[in-house]
C-alpha positions as a Markdown table, in Angstrom:
| # | Residue | x | y | z |
|---|---|---|---|---|
| 1 | Met | -0.1 | 0.2 | 0.0 |
| 2 | Ser | 1.3 | 3.5 | -0.9 |
| 3 | Arg | 1.6 | 6.0 | 1.8 |
| 4 | Lys | -1.0 | 8.4 | 0.3 |
| 5 | Ala | -3.4 | 5.0 | 0.3 |
| 6 | Val | -2.0 | 4.3 | 4.1 |
| 7 | Phe | -3.2 | 7.7 | 4.9 |
| 8 | Ile | -6.5 | 8.0 | 3.1 |
| 9 | Thr | -7.8 | 4.7 | 4.7 |
| 10 | Gly | -6.8 | 6.0 | 8.0 |
| 11 | Gly | -8.7 | 9.2 | 7.6 |
| 12 | Leu | -11.9 | 7.2 | 6.4 |
| 13 | Leu | -11.4 | 4.7 | 9.7 |
| 14 | Leu | -11.3 | 7.9 | 11.8 |
| 15 | Leu | -14.3 | 9.6 | 10.1 |
| 16 | Met | -16.4 | 6.2 | 10.4 |
| 17 | Gly | -15.2 | 5.9 | 14.0 |
| 18 | Gly | -16.5 | 9.0 | 14.3 |
| 19 | Cys | -20.0 | 8.1 | 12.6 |
| 20 | Ser | -20.2 | 5.2 | 14.8 |
| 21 | Leu | -20.0 | 6.7 | 18.1 |
| 22 | Asn | -22.1 | 9.4 | 16.7 |
| 23 | Thr | -24.6 | 6.6 | 16.1 |
| 24 | His | -24.4 | 5.5 | 19.4 |
| 25 | Phe | -25.0 | 8.6 | 21.3 |
| 26 | Val | -28.2 | 9.2 | 18.9 |
| 27 | Thr | -29.5 | 5.5 | 19.8 |
| 28 | Glu | -28.7 | 6.4 | 23.4 |
| 29 | Asp | -31.0 | 9.5 | 23.5 |
| 30 | Arg | -33.7 | 8.0 | 21.3 |
| 31 | Leu | -33.7 | 4.8 | 24.0 |
| 32 | Ala | -33.8 | 7.4 | 26.7 |
| 33 | Arg | -37.2 | 9.0 | 25.4 |
| 34 | Leu | -38.7 | 5.9 | 23.9 |
| 35 | Pro | -42.5 | 5.7 | 26.0 |
| 36 | Arg | -42.9 | 2.5 | 28.0 |
| 37 | Met | -46.3 | 1.4 | 27.7 |
| 38 | Thr | -48.3 | -1.6 | 28.6 |
| 39 | Cys | -50.8 | -3.3 | 26.1 |
| 40 | Ala | -53.7 | -1.5 | 27.8 |
| 41 | Glu | -52.1 | 1.8 | 27.7 |
| 42 | Leu | -51.2 | 1.3 | 23.9 |
| 43 | Ala | -54.5 | 0.2 | 23.1 |
| 44 | Arg | -56.2 | 3.2 | 25.2 |
| 45 | Asn | -53.6 | 5.9 | 24.2 |
| 46 | Gly | -51.9 | 5.0 | 20.7 |
| 47 | Pro | -47.9 | 5.3 | 19.8 |
| 48 | Pro | -46.5 | 8.6 | 19.6 |
| 49 | Ala | -46.3 | 10.1 | 16.8 |
| 50 | Asp | -43.3 | 7.9 | 15.1 |
| 51 | Gly | -44.8 | 4.9 | 16.5 |
| 52 | Gln | -42.0 | 3.7 | 18.3 |
| 53 | Val | -42.6 | 2.2 | 22.0 |
| 54 | Thr | -41.2 | -0.2 | 24.6 |
| 55 | Leu | -43.8 | -2.3 | 25.3 |
| 56 | Thr | -43.5 | -4.3 | 28.7 |
| 57 | Asp | -46.5 | -6.8 | 29.2 |
| 58 | Leu | -47.0 | -8.8 | 25.9 |
| 59 | Lys | -47.2 | -12.7 | 26.6 |
| 60 | Trp | -47.2 | -15.2 | 23.6 |
| 61 | Cys | -49.8 | -17.5 | 22.2 |
| 62 | Asn | -48.6 | -21.2 | 23.4 |
| 63 | Gly | -45.5 | -21.2 | 21.0 |
| 64 | Glu | -47.8 | -21.0 | 17.9 |
| 65 | Met | -46.1 | -19.0 | 15.3 |
| 66 | Val | -45.9 | -18.8 | 11.6 |
| 67 | Ala | -42.1 | -18.0 | 9.9 |
| 68 | Arg | -40.3 | -18.4 | 6.9 |
| 69 | Arg | -36.7 | -17.2 | 5.8 |
| 70 | Tyr | -36.4 | -14.9 | 2.5 |
| 71 | Glu | -32.7 | -14.7 | 1.2 |
| 72 | Gly | -31.7 | -15.7 | 4.9 |
| 73 | Asp | -33.8 | -12.8 | 6.7 |
| 74 | Leu | -35.8 | -14.1 | 8.9 |
| 75 | Asp | -39.9 | -13.3 | 8.9 |
| 76 | Leu | -42.0 | -14.4 | 12.0 |
| 77 | Tyr | -45.1 | -13.8 | 13.0 |
| 78 | Val | -47.0 | -14.6 | 16.6 |
| 79 | Pro | -50.1 | -13.1 | 18.1 |
| 80 | Gly | -50.1 | -11.9 | 22.1 |
| 81 | Tyr | -51.6 | -10.9 | 25.1 |
| 82 | Pro | -51.5 | -8.6 | 28.0 |
| 83 | Ala | -49.5 | -10.9 | 30.5 |
| 84 | Gly | -52.2 | -9.9 | 33.2 |
| 85 | Leu | -55.0 | -12.0 | 31.6 |
| 86 | Ala | -55.8 | -14.8 | 33.3 |
| 87 | Lys | -55.9 | -17.3 | 30.4 |
| 88 | Glu | -55.3 | -16.9 | 26.5 |
| 89 | Pro | -58.2 | -15.0 | 24.5 |
| 90 | Asp | -60.0 | -16.8 | 22.2 |
| 91 | Pro | -58.3 | -16.0 | 18.4 |
| 92 | Pro | -61.0 | -13.7 | 17.5 |
| 93 | Asp | -60.6 | -11.8 | 20.7 |
| 94 | Leu | -56.5 | -11.8 | 20.1 |
| 95 | Ala | -55.4 | -7.8 | 19.6 |
| 96 | Phe | -51.6 | -8.1 | 19.3 |
| 97 | Leu | -49.4 | -9.2 | 16.5 |
| 98 | Leu | -45.7 | -9.3 | 16.8 |
| 99 | Gln | -44.1 | -9.0 | 13.6 |
| 100 | Leu | -40.3 | -10.3 | 14.2 |
| 101 | Trp | -37.8 | -9.6 | 11.7 |
| 102 | Asp | -34.5 | -10.1 | 13.5 |
| 103 | Glu | -33.0 | -13.4 | 14.4 |
| 104 | Asp | -30.5 | -12.7 | 18.1 |
| 105 | Gln | -34.2 | -10.7 | 19.4 |
| 106 | Lys | -36.4 | -14.0 | 18.3 |
| 107 | Thr | -33.9 | -15.5 | 20.9 |
| 108 | Ser | -34.0 | -12.7 | 23.7 |
| 109 | Ile | -38.1 | -12.4 | 23.3 |
| 110 | Leu | -39.5 | -15.5 | 22.9 |
| 111 | Gly | -36.9 | -17.3 | 24.4 |
| 112 | Gln | -38.1 | -16.1 | 27.6 |
| 113 | Lys | -41.1 | -17.8 | 29.8 |
| 114 | Gly | -42.9 | -14.9 | 30.6 |
| 115 | Pro | -43.2 | -11.2 | 29.0 |
| 116 | Val | -40.3 | -9.1 | 28.2 |
| 117 | Ala | -40.1 | -5.7 | 27.3 |
| 118 | Phe | -38.6 | -5.0 | 24.1 |
| 119 | Asn | -38.8 | -1.9 | 21.3 |
| 120 | Cys | -40.9 | -1.7 | 18.3 |
| 121 | Trp | -43.3 | 0.1 | 15.8 |
| 122 | Ala | -46.9 | -0.3 | 17.0 |
| 123 | Ser | -49.1 | -0.2 | 13.4 |
| 124 | Arg | -53.4 | -0.3 | 14.6 |
| 125 | Gly | -54.4 | -2.5 | 12.1 |
| 126 | Ala | -52.5 | -5.2 | 9.8 |
| 127 | Arg | -52.0 | -4.1 | 5.9 |
| 128 | Ile | -52.3 | -7.3 | 3.9 |
| 129 | Val | -50.0 | -7.1 | 1.1 |
| 130 | Asp | -48.2 | -9.3 | -1.4 |
| 131 | Val | -44.7 | -7.9 | -0.4 |
| 132 | Ser | -44.0 | -5.7 | 2.8 |
| 133 | Arg | -42.4 | -2.6 | 2.6 |
| 134 | Gly | -42.2 | -1.7 | 6.3 |
| 135 | Pro | -43.7 | -2.0 | 10.1 |
| 136 | Gly | -47.9 | -2.9 | 10.0 |
| 137 | Asp | -47.2 | -4.5 | 6.3 |
| 138 | Val | -48.0 | -8.3 | 6.7 |
| 139 | Glu | -47.8 | -10.7 | 3.7 |
| 140 | Glu | -50.9 | -13.0 | 2.6 |
| 141 | Trp | -48.8 | -16.1 | 3.5 |
| 142 | Ala | -48.5 | -15.1 | 7.3 |
| 143 | Arg | -52.2 | -14.2 | 7.4 |
| 144 | Asp | -53.4 | -17.3 | 6.1 |
| 145 | Gly | -51.0 | -19.5 | 8.2 |
| 146 | Leu | -52.1 | -17.2 | 11.3 |
| 147 | Gln | -55.8 | -18.0 | 10.1 |
| 148 | Lys | -55.2 | -21.7 | 10.1 |
| 149 | Lys | -53.4 | -22.2 | 13.6 |
| 150 | Tyr | -56.0 | -19.4 | 15.3 |
| 151 | Pro | -59.3 | -20.3 | 13.2 |
| 152 | Gly | -61.1 | -16.6 | 13.7 |
| 153 | Ile | -58.2 | -14.1 | 14.0 |
| 154 | Lys | -58.6 | -10.9 | 12.8 |
| 155 | Val | -55.6 | -9.9 | 11.5 |
| 156 | Glu | -56.5 | -6.9 | 9.7 |
| 157 | Lys | -57.7 | -5.2 | 12.9 |
| 158 | Met | -54.6 | -6.2 | 15.3 |
| 159 | Trp | -52.1 | -3.9 | 16.8 |
| 160 | Val | -48.6 | -4.9 | 14.7 |
| 161 | Leu | -45.7 | -4.7 | 16.8 |
| 162 | Thr | -42.7 | -4.6 | 14.5 |
| 163 | Val | -39.6 | -5.6 | 16.0 |
| 164 | Gly | -36.1 | -5.7 | 13.9 |
| 165 | His | -37.1 | -2.8 | 11.7 |
| 166 | Gly | -33.7 | -1.1 | 11.0 |
| 167 | Asn | -34.8 | 2.6 | 12.6 |
| 168 | Thr | -36.0 | 0.8 | 15.9 |
| 169 | Pro | -33.4 | 1.8 | 18.6 |
| 170 | Thr | -32.0 | -1.2 | 20.7 |
| 171 | Ala | -29.5 | -1.7 | 23.4 |
| 172 | Ala | -28.1 | -3.9 | 21.2 |
| 173 | Arg | -27.8 | -1.2 | 18.1 |
| 174 | Ala | -26.2 | 0.8 | 20.4 |
| 175 | Leu | -23.6 | -1.1 | 22.0 |
| 176 | Ser | -22.7 | -2.6 | 18.6 |
| 177 | Ala | -22.1 | 1.2 | 17.2 |
| 178 | Trp | -19.6 | 1.7 | 20.1 |
| 179 | Arg | -17.9 | -1.3 | 19.4 |
| 180 | Tyr | -17.7 | -0.2 | 16.0 |
| 181 | Gly | -17.0 | 3.2 | 16.5 |
| 182 | Ile | -13.9 | 2.4 | 19.2 |
| 183 | Ala | -12.3 | -0.5 | 16.5 |
| 184 | Glu | -12.3 | 1.7 | 13.7 |
| 185 | Leu | -10.8 | 4.7 | 15.7 |
| 186 | Val | -8.4 | 2.7 | 17.1 |
| 187 | Ala | -7.8 | 1.0 | 13.5 |
| 188 | Gly | -7.5 | 4.5 | 12.1 |
| 189 | Val | -5.0 | 5.9 | 14.7 |
| 190 | Ala | -2.6 | 2.7 | 14.3 |
| 191 | Leu | -2.6 | 3.2 | 10.5 |
| 192 | Leu | -1.8 | 6.5 | 10.6 |
| 193 | Leu | 0.9 | 6.3 | 13.0 |
| 194 | Trp | 2.6 | 3.6 | 11.2 |
| 195 | Gly | 2.2 | 5.5 | 7.8 |
| 196 | Ala | 4.0 | 8.2 | 9.4 |
| 197 | Ile | 6.9 | 6.3 | 11.0 |
| 198 | His | 7.4 | 4.9 | 7.4 |
| 199 | Ser | 7.5 | 8.2 | 5.9 |
| 200 | Arg | 10.2 | 9.2 | 8.5 |
| 201 | Arg | 12.1 | 6.5 | 7.7 |
| 202 | Gly | 12.0 | 6.7 | 4.2 |
| 203 | Arg | 13.3 | 10.3 | 3.7 |
| 204 | Pro | 16.7 | 10.7 | 2.4 |
| 205 | Ser | 19.6 | 11.8 | 4.6 |
| 206 | Thr | 20.0 | 15.8 | 4.0 |
| 207 | Thr | 23.8 | 15.7 | 5.5 |
| 208 | Ala | 25.7 | 18.0 | 3.6 |
| 209 | Thr | 29.1 | 16.6 | 2.3 |
| 210 | Ala | 32.3 | 18.2 | 0.9 |
| 211 | Pro | 33.0 | 17.8 | -2.5 |
| 212 | Glu | 35.7 | 15.3 | -4.0 |
| 213 | Pro | 38.5 | 17.8 | -5.3 |
| 214 | Ala | 39.0 | 16.4 | -8.6 |
| 215 | Ser | 41.7 | 13.8 | -9.5 |
| 216 | Gly | 44.9 | 15.4 | -10.6 |
| 217 | Glu | 43.8 | 18.8 | -9.5 |
| 218 | Asp | 46.3 | 20.9 | -7.3 |
| 219 | Ser | 45.1 | 21.2 | -4.2 |
| 220 | Gly | 47.6 | 24.1 | -3.4 |
């Protein structure tokens, strides 16, 4: 790698590190502002303007879910209900549907025996579509699969709780941005120092030397 390329790469790593750390702090700030709601509060008051909330008391329905992968990406649906209810509601009375697009969060959320707090986009009423474009869009195959497992379920009238959408702030994303930022800054500084050291070593000597007298020339 040429010296110029070394310095350009080091500078880019510093820039990337700064952007990653900025993402960390922005995500942390958004997390601090995210409203915490129970299912009842969400149903009664609705989400804030950006649709993002921390839901605190959703319980899953007997593990009956529908899911598939498209080019490796997870697309999973499972209905739920407020944990405070004595028993699982009948399918026509289910009001909440988890839409999960993140493998890691599948483990952290569905791996819990009881309800767990999680960040999501909350959308009132599923939009049934051929191809999902964002939070609240439920593809036809998912609706059909849910109706087979939960006869009488009213997907179009349920609250869709989307987990794993790219803009949703999570503690995991904040931590990831912090780690990437520090690693990029360290790599950038190390590369620039390496380039500076090798640049100094490669400079020609500037020590002046006296010219040799020409052969046969009278020195006196």
